[in-house]
TORROKOL-970435 format. One record per residue (C-alpha): residue number from 0; residue in three letters; x, y, z negated. Coordinates in steps of 0.25 Angstrom, whole numbers. Layout:
BEGIN
<atom k="NUM" r="ala" east="X" north="Y" up="Z"/>
...
END
This chain:
BEGIN
<atom k="0" r="met" east="0" north="0" up="0"/>
<atom k="1" r="lys" east="5" north="14" up="4"/>
<atom k="2" r="leu" east="9" north="23" up="-8"/>
<atom k="3" r="val" east="-1" north="33" up="-4"/>
<atom k="4" r="his" east="-12" north="23" up="-5"/>
<atom k="5" r="gln" east="-6" north="18" up="-18"/>
<atom k="6" r="ile" east="-6" north="32" up="-24"/>
<atom k="7" r="asn" east="-21" north="35" up="-20"/>
<atom k="8" r="leu" east="-25" north="21" up="-25"/>
<atom k="9" r="ala" east="-19" north="24" up="-38"/>
<atom k="10" r="phe" east="-25" north="38" up="-39"/>
<atom k="11" r="ala" east="-39" north="32" up="-36"/>
<atom k="12" r="val" east="-38" north="21" up="-46"/>
<atom k="13" r="ser" east="-33" north="31" up="-57"/>
<atom k="14" r="leu" east="-43" north="41" up="-53"/>
<atom k="15" r="ile" east="-54" north="30" up="-54"/>
<atom k="16" r="leu" east="-49" north="26" up="-68"/>
<atom k="17" r="val" east="-48" north="40" up="-73"/>
<atom k="18" r="leu" east="-62" north="44" up="-68"/>
<atom k="19" r="ser" east="-68" north="31" up="-74"/>
<atom k="20" r="val" east="-62" north="32" up="-88"/>
<atom k="21" r="thr" east="-66" north="47" up="-87"/>
<atom k="22" r="gly" east="-80" north="44" up="-83"/>
<atom k="23" r="ala" east="-81" north="33" up="-94"/>
<atom k="24" r="val" east="-76" north="43" up="-105"/>
<atom k="25" r="ile" east="-85" north="54" up="-100"/>
<atom k="26" r="his" east="-97" north="45" up="-101"/>
<atom k="27" r="tyr" east="-95" north="41" up="-115"/>
<atom k="28" r="val" east="-91" north="55" up="-119"/>
<atom k="29" r="leu" east="-103" north="61" up="-113"/>
<atom k="30" r="leu" east="-112" north="50" up="-119"/>
<atom k="31" r="asp" east="-106" north="52" up="-133"/>
<atom k="32" r="his" east="-107" north="67" up="-131"/>
<atom k="33" r="phe" east="-122" north="67" up="-127"/>
<atom k="34" r="ile" east="-126" north="57" up="-138"/>
<atom k="35" r="gly" east="-119" north="66" up="-148"/>
<atom k="36" r="thr" east="-125" north="78" up="-143"/>
<atom k="37" r="gln" east="-139" north="71" up="-143"/>
<atom k="38" r="arg" east="-137" north="66" up="-157"/>
<atom k="39" r="glu" east="-133" north="80" up="-162"/>
<atom k="40" r="gly" east="-146" north="86" up="-154"/>
<atom k="41" r="leu" east="-155" north="75" up="-161"/>
<atom k="42" r="lys" east="-149" north="79" up="-175"/>
<atom k="43" r="thr" east="-151" north="94" up="-173"/>
<atom k="44" r="met" east="-165" north="91" up="-167"/>
<atom k="45" r="gly" east="-169" north="82" up="-178"/>
<atom k="46" r="ala" east="-165" north="91" up="-189"/>
<atom k="47" r="ala" east="-172" north="103" up="-182"/>
<atom k="48" r="met" east="-185" north="94" up="-180"/>
<atom k="49" r="ser" east="-184" north="89" up="-194"/>
<atom k="50" r="ala" east="-183" north="102" up="-200"/>
<atom k="51" r="thr" east="-195" north="107" up="-192"/>
<atom k="52" r="leu" east="-203" north="95" up="-195"/>
<atom k="53" r="val" east="-201" north="96" up="-210"/>
<atom k="54" r="gln" east="-205" north="110" up="-210"/>
<atom k="55" r="gln" east="-217" north="108" up="-201"/>
<atom k="56" r="ala" east="-222" north="96" up="-210"/>
<atom k="57" r="thr" east="-220" north="104" up="-223"/>
<atom k="58" r="thr" east="-229" north="115" up="-218"/>
<atom k="59" r="ala" east="-239" north="108" up="-209"/>
<atom k="60" r="ser" east="-254" north="106" up="-213"/>
<atom k="61" r="pro" east="-262" north="94" up="-211"/>
<atom k="62" r="pro" east="-267" north="91" up="-196"/>
<atom k="63" r="ala" east="-280" north="97" up="-192"/>
<atom k="64" r="val" east="-293" north="89" up="-192"/>
<atom k="65" r="gly" east="-294" north="79" up="-181"/>
<atom k="66" r="met" east="-279" north="79" up="-178"/>
<atom k="67" r="glu" east="-273" north="64" up="-178"/>
<atom k="68" r="ala" east="-263" north="61" up="-189"/>
<atom k="69" r="pro" east="-262" north="46" up="-188"/>
<atom k="70" r="his" east="-250" north="45" up="-197"/>
<atom k="71" r="ile" east="-254" north="55" up="-208"/>
<atom k="72" r="ala" east="-253" north="50" up="-222"/>
<atom k="73" r="gly" east="-251" north="61" up="-232"/>
<atom k="74" r="thr" east="-241" north="72" up="-232"/>
<atom k="75" r="ala" east="-229" north="64" up="-227"/>
<atom k="76" r="ala" east="-237" north="59" up="-215"/>
<atom k="77" r="phe" east="-242" north="73" up="-212"/>
<atom k="78" r="ala" east="-228" north="78" up="-212"/>
<atom k="79" r="leu" east="-224" north="67" up="-202"/>
<atom k="80" r="glu" east="-236" north="70" up="-193"/>
<atom k="81" r="ala" east="-232" north="84" up="-193"/>
<atom k="82" r="ser" east="-218" north="81" up="-189"/>
<atom k="83" r="val" east="-223" north="73" up="-178"/>
<atom k="84" r="phe" east="-232" north="84" up="-172"/>
<atom k="85" r="ala" east="-219" north="93" up="-174"/>
<atom k="86" r="ile" east="-211" north="83" up="-166"/>
<atom k="87" r="glu" east="-221" north="82" up="-155"/>
<atom k="88" r="ala" east="-221" north="97" up="-154"/>
<atom k="89" r="ser" east="-206" north="99" up="-154"/>
<atom k="90" r="ala" east="-204" north="87" up="-144"/>
<atom k="91" r="ile" east="-207" north="97" up="-133"/>
<atom k="92" r="asn" east="-193" north="104" up="-136"/>
<atom k="93" r="pro" east="-184" north="101" up="-124"/>
<atom k="94" r="ala" east="-173" north="98" up="-134"/>
<atom k="95" r="tyr" east="-181" north="86" up="-138"/>
<atom k="96" r="ile" east="-182" north="80" up="-124"/>
<atom k="97" r="gly" east="-178" north="65" up="-124"/>
<atom k="98" r="val" east="-179" north="64" up="-140"/>
<atom k="99" r="gln" east="-189" north="56" up="-147"/>
<atom k="100" r="ala" east="-194" north="60" up="-161"/>
<atom k="101" r="ile" east="-199" north="49" up="-170"/>
<atom k="102" r="val" east="-205" north="52" up="-184"/>
<atom k="103" r="ala" east="-205" north="41" up="-194"/>
<atom k="104" r="asp" east="-211" north="41" up="-208"/>
<atom k="105" r="ser" east="-202" north="37" up="-220"/>
<atom k="106" r="glu" east="-205" north="22" up="-218"/>
<atom k="107" r="gly" east="-199" north="23" up="-204"/>
<atom k="108" r="asn" east="-213" north="22" up="-197"/>
<atom k="109" r="ile" east="-214" north="30" up="-184"/>
<atom k="110" r="val" east="-224" north="41" up="-185"/>
<atom k="111" r="arg" east="-223" north="47" up="-171"/>
<atom k="112" r="glu" east="-214" north="46" up="-159"/>
<atom k="113" r="val" east="-213" north="59" up="-151"/>
<atom k="114" r="leu" east="-207" north="58" up="-137"/>
<atom k="115" r="pro" east="-201" north="70" up="-131"/>
<atom k="116" r="pro" east="-208" north="77" up="-119"/>
<atom k="117" r="phe" east="-204" north="73" up="-105"/>
<atom k="118" r="val" east="-198" north="60" up="-109"/>
<atom k="119" r="ser" east="-206" north="47" up="-108"/>
<atom k="120" r="ala" east="-206" north="36" up="-118"/>
<atom k="121" r="ala" east="-198" north="27" up="-109"/>
<atom k="122" r="glu" east="-186" north="36" up="-110"/>
<atom k="123" r="ile" east="-185" north="34" up="-125"/>
<atom k="124" r="ser" east="-186" north="19" up="-130"/>
<atom k="125" r="pro" east="-198" north="18" up="-139"/>
<atom k="126" r="val" east="-197" north="15" up="-153"/>
<atom k="127" r="met" east="-205" north="6" up="-162"/>
<atom k="128" r="glu" east="-214" north="13" up="-172"/>
<atom k="129" r="met" east="-210" north="4" up="-183"/>
<atom k="130" r="lys" east="-196" north="4" up="-190"/>
<atom k="131" r="gly" east="-187" north="-8" up="-187"/>
<atom k="132" r="thr" east="-196" north="-15" up="-177"/>
<atom k="133" r="glu" east="-191" north="-18" up="-163"/>
<atom k="134" r="ala" east="-198" north="-23" up="-150"/>
<atom k="135" r="ser" east="-193" north="-26" up="-136"/>
<atom k="136" r="gly" east="-190" north="-13" up="-129"/>
<atom k="137" r="thr" east="-190" north="-5" up="-142"/>
<atom k="138" r="val" east="-180" north="0" up="-152"/>
<atom k="139" r="ser" east="-180" north="0" up="-167"/>
<atom k="140" r="leu" east="-182" north="14" up="-174"/>
<atom k="141" r="gln" east="-174" north="9" up="-185"/>
<atom k="142" r="lys" east="-162" north="6" up="-176"/>
<atom k="143" r="ile" east="-164" north="20" up="-170"/>
<atom k="144" r="trp" east="-164" north="26" up="-184"/>
<atom k="145" r="asp" east="-152" north="18" up="-188"/>
<atom k="146" r="gly" east="-144" north="23" up="-175"/>
<atom k="147" r="thr" east="-142" north="8" up="-171"/>
<atom k="148" r="asp" east="-149" north="10" up="-157"/>
<atom k="149" r="ser" east="-139" north="15" up="-148"/>
<atom k="150" r="arg" east="-150" north="19" up="-138"/>
<atom k="151" r="phe" east="-155" north="31" up="-146"/>
<atom k="152" r="ile" east="-149" north="43" up="-152"/>
<atom k="153" r="thr" east="-157" north="46" up="-165"/>
<atom k="154" r="glu" east="-158" north="57" up="-175"/>
<atom k="155" r="val" east="-167" north="54" up="-188"/>
<atom k="156" r="ser" east="-171" north="67" up="-196"/>
<atom k="157" r="pro" east="-179" north="66" up="-209"/>
<atom k="158" r="leu" east="-194" north="71" up="-210"/>
<atom k="159" r="pro" east="-203" north="72" up="-222"/>
<atom k="160" r="ser" east="-207" north="58" up="-225"/>
<atom k="161" r="gly" east="-201" north="53" up="-212"/>
<atom k="162" r="ser" east="-190" north="55" up="-201"/>
<atom k="163" r="leu" east="-188" north="61" up="-187"/>
<atom k="164" r="thr" east="-180" north="52" up="-178"/>
<atom k="165" r="leu" east="-176" north="59" up="-164"/>
<atom k="166" r="ile" east="-172" north="48" up="-154"/>
<atom k="167" r="thr" east="-166" north="50" up="-140"/>
<atom k="168" r="pro" east="-161" north="39" up="-131"/>
<atom k="169" r="val" east="-147" north="38" up="-127"/>
<atom k="170" r="ser" east="-151" north="34" up="-113"/>
<atom k="171" r="arg" east="-155" north="48" up="-110"/>
<atom k="172" r="ile" east="-141" north="53" up="-115"/>
<atom k="173" r="glu" east="-135" north="42" up="-106"/>
<atom k="174" r="ala" east="-143" north="46" up="-94"/>
<atom k="175" r="ile" east="-138" north="61" up="-96"/>
<atom k="176" r="glu" east="-124" north="56" up="-98"/>
<atom k="177" r="arg" east="-125" north="47" up="-86"/>
<atom k="178" r="ala" east="-130" north="58" up="-77"/>
<atom k="179" r="leu" east="-119" north="68" up="-82"/>
<atom k="180" r="leu" east="-108" north="57" up="-80"/>
<atom k="181" r="gly" east="-114" north="54" up="-66"/>
<atom k="182" r="arg" east="-111" north="68" up="-62"/>
<atom k="183" r="leu" east="-97" north="68" up="-68"/>
<atom k="184" r="leu" east="-94" north="55" up="-60"/>
<atom k="185" r="ile" east="-99" north="62" up="-48"/>
<atom k="186" r="ile" east="-89" north="73" up="-51"/>
<atom k="187" r="phe" east="-78" north="63" up="-54"/>
<atom k="188" r="ala" east="-81" north="56" up="-41"/>
<atom k="189" r="val" east="-80" north="69" up="-33"/>
<atom k="190" r="gly" east="-67" north="73" up="-41"/>
<atom k="191" r="ala" east="-61" north="59" up="-39"/>
<atom k="192" r="gly" east="-64" north="60" up="-24"/>
<atom k="193" r="leu" east="-57" north="74" up="-23"/>
<atom k="194" r="met" east="-45" north="69" up="-31"/>
<atom k="195" r="thr" east="-44" north="57" up="-22"/>
<atom k="196" r="leu" east="-44" north="66" up="-10"/>
<atom k="197" r="leu" east="-34" north="75" up="-16"/>
<atom k="198" r="ser" east="-25" north="63" up="-20"/>
<atom k="199" r="leu" east="-25" north="58" up="-6"/>
<atom k="200" r="leu" east="-20" north="71" up="-1"/>
<atom k="201" r="leu" east="-10" north="73" up="-12"/>
<atom k="202" r="thr" east="-5" north="58" up="-11"/>
<atom k="203" r="arg" east="-4" north="60" up="4"/>
<atom k="204" r="lys" east="4" north="73" up="2"/>
<atom k="205" r="leu" east="13" north="66" up="-8"/>
<atom k="206" r="ile" east="15" north="53" up="0"/>
<atom k="207" r="arg" east="18" north="60" up="13"/>
<atom k="208" r="pro" east="33" north="64" up="8"/>
<atom k="209" r="leu" east="35" north="50" up="4"/>
<atom k="210" r="val" east="31" north="45" up="18"/>
<atom k="211" r="arg" east="40" north="54" up="25"/>
<atom k="212" r="leu" east="51" north="50" up="15"/>
<atom k="213" r="lys" east="49" north="36" up="18"/>
<atom k="214" r="glu" east="51" north="39" up="33"/>
<atom k="215" r="glu" east="64" north="47" up="30"/>
<atom k="216" r="leu" east="69" north="35" up="22"/>
<atom k="217" r="gln" east="66" north="26" up="34"/>
<atom k="218" r="lys" east="75" north="35" up="42"/>
<atom k="219" r="val" east="86" north="32" up="31"/>
<atom k="220" r="arg" east="84" north="17" up="32"/>
<atom k="221" r="gly" east="85" north="18" up="47"/>
<atom k="222" r="arg" east="98" north="26" up="45"/>
<atom k="223" r="his" east="93" north="38" up="52"/>
<atom k="224" r="phe" east="98" north="47" up="41"/>
<atom k="225" r="ser" east="99" north="60" up="50"/>
<atom k="226" r="gln" east="84" north="59" up="53"/>
<atom k="227" r="val" east="80" north="60" up="38"/>
<atom k="228" r="arg" east="72" north="72" up="35"/>
<atom k="229" r="leu" east="69" north="79" up="21"/>
<atom k="230" r="val" east="55" north="76" up="16"/>
<atom k="231" r="lys" east="49" north="88" up="9"/>
<atom k="232" r="ala" east="42" north="84" up="-3"/>
<atom k="233" r="gly" east="41" north="89" up="-18"/>
<atom k="234" r="gly" east="44" north="82" up="-31"/>
<atom k="235" r="glu" east="51" north="69" up="-32"/>
<atom k="236" r="ile" east="47" north="65" up="-17"/>
<atom k="237" r="gly" east="55" north="78" up="-13"/>
<atom k="238" r="ser" east="67" north="74" up="-21"/>
<atom k="239" r="val" east="67" north="60" up="-15"/>
<atom k="240" r="ala" east="65" north="65" up="-1"/>
<atom k="241" r="lys" east="77" north="75" up="-3"/>
<atom k="242" r="thr" east="86" north="64" up="-8"/>
<atom k="243" r="val" east="82" north="55" up="4"/>
<atom k="244" r="tyr" east="85" north="66" up="13"/>
<atom k="245" r="glu" east="99" north="69" up="7"/>
<atom k="246" r="met" east="102" north="54" up="6"/>
<atom k="247" r="ala" east="99" north="53" up="21"/>
<atom k="248" r="gly" east="108" north="65" up="23"/>
<atom k="249" r="glu" east="119" north="58" up="15"/>
<atom k="250" r="leu" east="117" north="45" up="22"/>
<atom k="251" r="asp" east="118" north="52" up="36"/>
<atom k="252" r="arg" east="130" north="59" up="32"/>
<atom k="253" r="phe" east="136" north="46" up="27"/>
<atom k="254" r="asn" east="132" north="39" up="39"/>
<atom k="255" r="arg" east="139" north="49" up="48"/>
<atom k="256" r="val" east="151" north="49" up="39"/>
<atom k="257" r="gln" east="152" north="34" up="40"/>
<atom k="258" r="lys" east="151" north="34" up="55"/>
<atom k="259" r="gln" east="162" north="45" up="56"/>
<atom k="260" r="phe" east="170" north="38" up="46"/>
<atom k="261" r="phe" east="171" north="25" up="54"/>
<atom k="262" r="gln" east="173" north="34" up="67"/>
<atom k="263" r="asn" east="185" north="41" up="60"/>
<atom k="264" r="ala" east="190" north="29" up="54"/>
<atom k="265" r="ser" east="190" north="21" up="67"/>
<atom k="266" r="his" east="197" north="33" up="73"/>
<atom k="267" r="glu" east="208" north="35" up="62"/>
<atom k="268" r="leu" east="210" north="20" up="62"/>
<atom k="269" r="lys" east="211" north="19" up="78"/>
<atom k="270" r="thr" east="222" north="29" up="79"/>
<atom k="271" r="pro" east="233" north="22" up="71"/>
<atom k="272" r="leu" east="228" north="8" up="76"/>
<atom k="273" r="met" east="230" north="13" up="91"/>
<atom k="274" r="ser" east="244" north="18" up="87"/>
<atom k="275" r="ile" east="248" north="5" up="81"/>
<atom k="276" r="ala" east="242" north="-3" up="92"/>
<atom k="277" r="gly" east="249" north="5" up="103"/>
<atom k="278" r="tyr" east="263" north="5" up="97"/>
<atom k="279" r="ala" east="261" north="-10" up="93"/>
<atom k="280" r="glu" east="257" north="-13" up="107"/>
<atom k="281" r="gly" east="269" north="-5" up="113"/>
<atom k="282" r="ile" east="279" north="-12" up="104"/>
<atom k="283" r="arg" east="273" north="-25" up="108"/>
<atom k="284" r="asp" east="274" north="-22" up="123"/>
<atom k="285" r="gly" east="288" north="-16" up="121"/>
<atom k="286" r="val" east="284" north="-2" up="125"/>
<atom k="287" r="phe" east="292" north="4" up="113"/>
<atom k="288" r="glu" east="307" north="1" up="111"/>
<atom k="289" r="gly" east="318" north="6" up="102"/>
<atom k="290" r="asp" east="313" north="20" up="96"/>
<atom k="291" r="gly" east="300" north="19" up="102"/>
<atom k="292" r="leu" east="298" north="5" up="95"/>
<atom k="293" r="arg" east="302" north="11" up="82"/>
<atom k="294" r="gln" east="293" north="23" up="84"/>
<atom k="295" r="gly" east="281" north="14" up="87"/>
<atom k="296" r="leu" east="283" north="6" up="75"/>
<atom k="297" r="ala" east="284" north="18" up="66"/>
<atom k="298" r="ile" east="271" north="23" up="72"/>
<atom k="299" r="ile" east="264" north="10" up="70"/>
<atom k="300" r="ile" east="269" north="10" up="55"/>
<atom k="301" r="lys" east="264" north="24" up="54"/>
<atom k="302" r="glu" east="250" north="21" up="60"/>
<atom k="303" r="cys" east="249" north="9" up="51"/>
<atom k="304" r="gly" east="252" north="18" up="39"/>
<atom k="305" r="arg" east="241" north="28" up="44"/>
<atom k="306" r="leu" east="231" north="17" up="46"/>
<atom k="307" r="lys" east="234" north="10" up="32"/>
<atom k="308" r="lys" east="232" north="24" up="26"/>
<atom k="309" r="leu" east="219" north="26" up="33"/>
<atom k="310" r="val" east="214" north="13" up="30"/>
<atom k="311" r="met" east="218" north="15" up="15"/>
<atom k="312" r="glu" east="211" north="28" up="15"/>
<atom k="313" r="met" east="198" north="22" up="21"/>
<atom k="314" r="thr" east="198" north="11" up="11"/>
<atom k="315" r="leu" east="200" north="20" up="-1"/>
<atom k="316" r="leu" east="189" north="29" up="4"/>
<atom k="317" r="ala" east="180" north="17" up="6"/>
<atom k="318" r="lys" east="183" north="13" up="-9"/>
<atom k="319" r="leu" east="180" north="27" up="-14"/>
<atom k="320" r="asp" east="167" north="26" up="-8"/>
<atom k="321" r="ser" east="162" north="12" up="-12"/>
<atom k="322" r="glu" east="170" north="7" up="-24"/>
<atom k="323" r="glu" east="166" north="12" up="-38"/>
<atom k="324" r="asp" east="177" north="6" up="-46"/>
<atom k="325" r="ile" east="189" north="12" up="-38"/>
<atom k="326" r="phe" east="190" north="23" up="-47"/>
<atom k="327" r="gln" east="196" north="22" up="-61"/>
<atom k="328" r="ser" east="192" north="35" up="-68"/>
<atom k="329" r="ala" east="201" north="41" up="-79"/>
<atom k="330" r="pro" east="206" north="55" up="-84"/>
<atom k="331" r="val" east="216" north="60" up="-75"/>
<atom k="332" r="cys" east="226" north="72" up="-77"/>
<atom k="333" r="val" east="225" north="82" up="-66"/>
<atom k="334" r="lys" east="239" north="87" up="-68"/>
<atom k="335" r="glu" east="246" north="73" up="-67"/>
<atom k="336" r="leu" east="237" north="70" up="-55"/>
<atom k="337" r="leu" east="241" north="83" up="-47"/>
<atom k="338" r="thr" east="256" north="81" up="-51"/>
<atom k="339" r="glu" east="256" north="67" up="-45"/>
<atom k="340" r="thr" east="248" north="72" up="-32"/>
<atom k="341" r="val" east="259" north="83" up="-30"/>
<atom k="342" r="glu" east="270" north="73" up="-32"/>
<atom k="343" r="arg" east="265" north="63" up="-22"/>
<atom k="344" r="met" east="263" north="74" up="-12"/>
<atom k="345" r="asn" east="277" north="80" up="-14"/>
<atom k="346" r="pro" east="283" north="73" up="-3"/>
<atom k="347" r="leu" east="273" north="78" up="7"/>
<atom k="348" r="leu" east="274" north="92" up="1"/>
<atom k="349" r="val" east="289" north="92" up="3"/>
<atom k="350" r="ser" east="289" north="87" up="17"/>
<atom k="351" r="arg" east="279" north="98" up="21"/>
<atom k="352" r="gly" east="287" north="109" up="13"/>
<atom k="353" r="leu" east="275" north="112" up="4"/>
<atom k="354" r="thr" east="274" north="116" up="-10"/>
<atom k="355" r="val" east="263" north="113" up="-20"/>
<atom k="356" r="gln" east="257" north="121" up="-31"/>
<atom k="357" r="leu" east="251" north="113" up="-43"/>
<atom k="358" r="ser" east="243" north="120" up="-54"/>
<atom k="359" r="tyr" east="233" north="117" up="-65"/>
<atom k="360" r="gly" east="226" north="129" up="-69"/>
<atom k="361" r="gly" east="232" north="130" up="-83"/>
<atom k="362" r="asp" east="227" north="116" up="-87"/>
<atom k="363" r="gln" east="236" north="104" up="-85"/>
<atom k="364" r="ser" east="228" north="94" up="-93"/>
<atom k="365" r="leu" east="216" north="93" up="-83"/>
<atom k="366" r="leu" east="210" north="79" up="-83"/>
<atom k="367" r="val" east="200" north="73" up="-73"/>
<atom k="368" r="gln" east="192" north="59" up="-73"/>
<atom k="369" r="ala" east="196" north="52" up="-61"/>
<atom k="370" r="asp" east="204" north="40" up="-54"/>
<atom k="371" r="arg" east="218" north="45" up="-54"/>
<atom k="372" r="asp" east="223" north="38" up="-42"/>
<atom k="373" r="lys" east="211" north="41" up="-34"/>
<atom k="374" r="leu" east="211" north="56" up="-38"/>
<atom k="375" r="leu" east="226" north="56" up="-35"/>
<atom k="376" r="gln" east="223" north="50" up="-21"/>
<atom k="377" r="ala" east="213" north="62" up="-19"/>
<atom k="378" r="leu" east="223" north="72" up="-23"/>
<atom k="379" r="leu" east="234" north="67" up="-14"/>
<atom k="380" r="asn" east="224" north="67" up="-2"/>
<atom k="381" r="ile" east="220" north="81" up="-5"/>
<atom k="382" r="ala" east="235" north="86" up="-7"/>
<atom k="383" r="ser" east="240" north="79" up="5"/>
<atom k="384" r="asn" east="229" north="86" up="13"/>
<atom k="385" r="ala" east="233" north="99" up="8"/>
<atom k="386" r="ile" east="248" north="97" up="10"/>
<atom k="387" r="arg" east="245" north="93" up="25"/>
<atom k="388" r="tyr" east="239" north="107" up="28"/>
<atom k="389" r="ala" east="247" north="116" up="18"/>
<atom k="390" r="arg" east="257" north="126" up="23"/>
<atom k="391" r="ser" east="266" north="128" up="11"/>
<atom k="392" r="ser" east="259" north="124" up="-2"/>
<atom k="393" r="val" east="248" north="116" up="-8"/>
<atom k="394" r="gly" east="241" north="120" up="-21"/>
<atom k="395" r="ile" east="236" north="110" up="-31"/>
<atom k="396" r="arg" east="228" north="116" up="-43"/>
<atom k="397" r="ala" east="220" north="109" up="-55"/>
<atom k="398" r="glu" east="211" north="117" up="-64"/>
<atom k="399" r="leu" east="199" north="116" up="-74"/>
<atom k="400" r="val" east="187" north="123" up="-68"/>
<atom k="401" r="glu" east="174" north="123" up="-77"/>
<atom k="402" r="gly" east="177" north="109" up="-82"/>
<atom k="403" r="arg" east="181" north="103" up="-69"/>
<atom k="404" r="val" east="196" north="100" up="-65"/>
<atom k="405" r="glu" east="198" north="106" up="-51"/>
<atom k="406" r="val" east="210" north="102" up="-42"/>
<atom k="407" r="ser" east="213" north="110" up="-29"/>
<atom k="408" r="val" east="223" north="107" up="-18"/>
<atom k="409" r="ser" east="226" north="118" up="-9"/>
<atom k="410" r="asp" east="235" north="121" up="3"/>
<atom k="411" r="asp" east="239" north="134" up="11"/>
<atom k="412" r="gly" east="236" north="128" up="25"/>
<atom k="413" r="lys" east="226" north="132" up="35"/>
<atom k="414" r="gly" east="214" north="127" up="27"/>
<atom k="415" r="ile" east="203" north="117" up="31"/>
<atom k="416" r="pro" east="195" north="120" up="43"/>
<atom k="417" r="glu" east="180" north="125" up="40"/>
<atom k="418" r="glu" east="174" north="115" up="49"/>
<atom k="419" r="leu" east="182" north="104" up="42"/>
<atom k="420" r="leu" east="178" north="108" up="27"/>
<atom k="421" r="pro" east="164" north="101" up="26"/>
<atom k="422" r="tyr" east="170" north="88" up="31"/>
<atom k="423" r="leu" east="184" north="88" up="24"/>
<atom k="424" r="phe" east="182" north="77" up="15"/>
<atom k="425" r="his" east="175" north="68" up="25"/>
<atom k="426" r="arg" east="182" north="56" up="30"/>
<atom k="427" r="phe" east="191" north="57" up="42"/>
<atom k="428" r="val" east="189" north="72" up="42"/>
<atom k="429" r="lys" east="203" north="78" up="43"/>
<atom k="430" r="gly" east="210" north="91" up="48"/>
<atom k="431" r="lys" east="220" north="93" up="59"/>
<atom k="432" r="asp" east="232" north="87" up="51"/>
<atom k="433" r="gly" east="223" north="76" up="43"/>
<atom k="434" r="glu" east="227" north="62" up="42"/>
<atom k="435" r="ser" east="215" north="52" up="40"/>
<atom k="436" r="gly" east="204" north="61" up="36"/>
<atom k="437" r="leu" east="202" north="52" up="23"/>
<atom k="438" r="gly" east="210" north="59" up="13"/>
<atom k="439" r="leu" east="201" north="70" up="8"/>
<atom k="440" r="ala" east="189" north="60" up="10"/>
<atom k="441" r="ile" east="196" north="51" up="0"/>
<atom k="442" r="ser" east="199" north="63" up="-9"/>
<atom k="443" r="arg" east="184" north="67" up="-10"/>
<atom k="444" r="ala" east="180" north="52" up="-13"/>
<atom k="445" r="ile" east="190" north="51" up="-24"/>
<atom k="446" r="val" east="187" north="65" up="-30"/>
<atom k="447" r="glu" east="172" north="62" up="-30"/>
<atom k="448" r="arg" east="173" north="48" up="-35"/>
<atom k="449" r="cys" east="181" north="55" up="-47"/>
<atom k="450" r="gly" east="169" north="64" up="-50"/>
<atom k="451" r="gly" east="175" north="76" up="-43"/>
<atom k="452" r="leu" east="173" north="86" up="-31"/>
<atom k="453" r="ile" east="181" north="90" up="-20"/>
<atom k="454" r="phe" east="181" north="102" up="-11"/>
<atom k="455" r="ala" east="189" north="108" up="0"/>
<atom k="456" r="gly" east="190" north="122" up="6"/>
<atom k="457" r="asn" east="199" north="133" up="11"/>
<atom k="458" r="arg" east="206" north="143" up="2"/>
<atom k="459" r="glu" east="205" north="158" up="4"/>
<atom k="460" r="glu" east="220" north="160" up="5"/>
<atom k="461" r="gly" east="221" north="149" up="15"/>
<atom k="462" r="gly" east="222" north="134" up="15"/>
<atom k="463" r="ala" east="213" north="123" up="10"/>
<atom k="464" r="glu" east="209" north="118" up="-4"/>
<atom k="465" r="val" east="204" north="105" up="-9"/>
<atom k="466" r="arg" east="198" north="106" up="-23"/>
<atom k="467" r="ile" east="193" north="94" up="-32"/>
<atom k="468" r="gly" east="186" north="95" up="-45"/>
<atom k="469" r="phe" east="183" north="85" up="-57"/>
<atom k="470" r="pro" east="177" north="86" up="-70"/>
<atom k="471" r="ala" east="187" north="88" up="-81"/>
<atom k="472" r="ala" east="190" north="75" up="-89"/>
<atom k="473" r="val" east="189" north="76" up="-104"/>
END
């Protein structure tokens, strides 16, 4: 299943669950609220009616001649009968609609039942007139008084020589609650529909960058690195898209560098091999004799040494790129390292008539964390490159700058051509008098593996300068 369908399905299921739980909670909350409100209303209504009936029963006179009074039996009966007439008169109050009033004597016998106007007897379950009796389709008045019949809400108020019971069925409240809940469910359904539509639009908008990112990753899988485009998106998707774009750029650059490396390597290896093969064939065929023979052998030996050096440099560079355990890191004294570098370069300095200026910026106890032999190899490559292009002197300086040890190697030559500066540390990139084009590439690999950085540029006073920097060791 596609991600967009999974997200929409998960949202729909979550929405249904939330709305279902919300509807159930609202149903019980509304029902409880309506029942509580109805109980409070009956309580207030019963208190008001009781007070009114007690007052009327106290001040009432006997009924007129000819009026039926079937339950009159003394003052108490007369008071109850007056209460009945008062209830029948008050039942026309709209506040009493849906409420049944029952007047009972002190022994629990029903004197009169009064149904509210506009409400049929079928809407309110009938009650028996005798306390404690039940029949099919009826309810016990005693259960209503005890509050054990959950179908009714009751409120019992005392009267002179009797009681007033107000009854309203729960079914009327449930009907009102169901009607209100139905309207709420309709609103929920409309809201759920709108939210689902909005979810589809938002999901499609969010998924579209992922679909485009998938297409770009397919280009990466097909090694079409140069065709990868940046997918514009926000948040984490935008960060991933940017990372993929940058990764494709690095892979494209690495792919081009590798192709160029093999091309340059084959060219650099082919030149000495052709010289060796040519002179070897000439010696075999007797073309060279005497001094020519000795000269041919010297060239073969020289080209073999050049070929050996080139292969060793290529092997070292490959190890620097792939092997993790080739470095043995330890604190290294910068002064001792630079002194040994100058001593090893001294024969080349003397042969070219150059001088070297070595300084430490006032601090000769600088330490760096690195592999001493590998870092010495990097400094020798940088120094030999400076000696090759210097006119009269080479400068080597070490100093502490903002917690970092910086070592610079400069010369007073012509400087580095501007078009060559961005590619100076790439493999097989060399100047006019360069050798293999691997020396500075090896130096960069060593410095970076030791946790440092390397830069190259031209000085304002003339000549080139290569700077390397390391965190100072404690």
